[in-house]
N, C-alpha and C positions, 0 to 999 in steps of 0.2 A: 183709066185704072182698072184691070182685070182681077176680080176679087173672087174668092173661092167660096164666099159666104152669100146666103140669099134671105132677104127680109122674108120671114113667114107670117108676121103678124104686127099689126101698128093700131094700138088702142090703149085702152084704160090700164090703169096699173093693177087692179084688182084681177082682170082677165090675163094679163101679162105674167102676173105672180103664179097663177093656177096652171098656165101652160108652162111655164119655166120649171116648176115643180115636177109636173108630170112627165116633161123631157128628162129632168134629171133621174127620175125614178127608173126609166129605161136605158139610163147611160149616156145620154145626148146633154151636153153641156152648151147650152145657148150662150150668145153673146147679147147684152141687154144694153139698148142705146136710149137715154132719158135726158133730152136736151135741158129741159127744165131744170133737173138737178145739176147737170155740169153747169148751167149758167149760173145757177145760185151758189155752187161752190166757187165760182169765178167771181162773184160778187155781182152779178147781172141779173135782172129779172126775165121772166119769159111769161108770155101770153097764154100759153098751153100749160097748164099743170096737170100732171098725172098722165100725160101722154107717153107710151114707152113702144119701142121697136124691138122686135126679136127677130136675130140672125142665126142661122145654122149653116154648117159646113155642107157643101153639095153633096158629099157622100151620104148624109144624113136626111137630106131634103125630104124623100117620099116620106119617110116614117114620121119625120117631125109635122108634116103637114096634114097627117093624119089625125094626129094628136090635136093639133088647132081645130080641125072641123068637128072633132067630137066634143071639145070644149065650147066652142062658139055655136053649136048646134046647126051648121049648114051642111 
């Protein structure tokens, strides 16, 4: 599968929300993947609670990566 989206972050809900908010402030709308929430809604449990992944379109990758670096401090 050839996707035009790239994962830029995987980690805690709190950091993911901070990154998502900062991306939205500059006009980037990320895709958030939360397997534990998807499982809960489907009636299944998940061993990893609160772990989220953030994906952005390839055209926005460089800008989005700089936001992630700023938030996580690397």
